[in-house]
Phi, psi and omega in degrees: 000148179286165175295162177221159178229141167254137184220157174235128176254146169258125182274168183302330181271007177090355178282161178254144173238129180248132180215179175218155184199165173257001177215091187298313183299314179296317183295320179296318178299318178299316177300314182298328181271006179078014180259004181275217181293155178303322181299311183290331176304323184272356185230036180285154355280164177240156175223143178288123180245347182194146172206157174228140180257141180231158178288334182226147181296327180294329176292320178295320179296317178299316179295321177303311182296324177297311184289329178300335179275358183276157174288164176300318180300319181291319177298318180297320178298319177298313180300320182280358179076021181266066186296331180291339179277342185301313181299319182290332178283353176268345186271149174263101186281002171281341180250336187239151178286184180282154181266168178267175177297141184259147175248156181225159168219148183247139179208126173047050175079002174238160180243127176265122184248125178278119186243121178295138172278129183238132177267179183298164183297338181280344186241148177301140177298145178282138187281335184282170183229169174232155179263134179241128181270128181239124180301152179301145184281133174225103177245113185298341180264349181213070187294000000 
């Protein structure tokens, strides 16, 4: 299978568009020319603000779908390379307490982030942690 990319575009109105492709350069050009997705056609011009490269297009598609479900704040943290903020931006703090400081280790282009497991506010927090794998950051404007 060919390589794949997951990418995030910033549209003229400041919104983000997340997509995946097997030819990043061609796809960005298509978006810029109004031949991309219907959403980006209506929000030109667009600029590439983040991308991740994968060995297979299906992996890029899976990552696209994952990120499409994220809040704007969480996407912005990813774009800005603030990987330690990603787990806390996934939590619903109306139900969960605050988290502790996170530690990281880096291995083979991914970052392993130690995330405290937190139980509801009524129960004592669990002391153990889990490792969450975060792909290496690629921001074309801040490599």
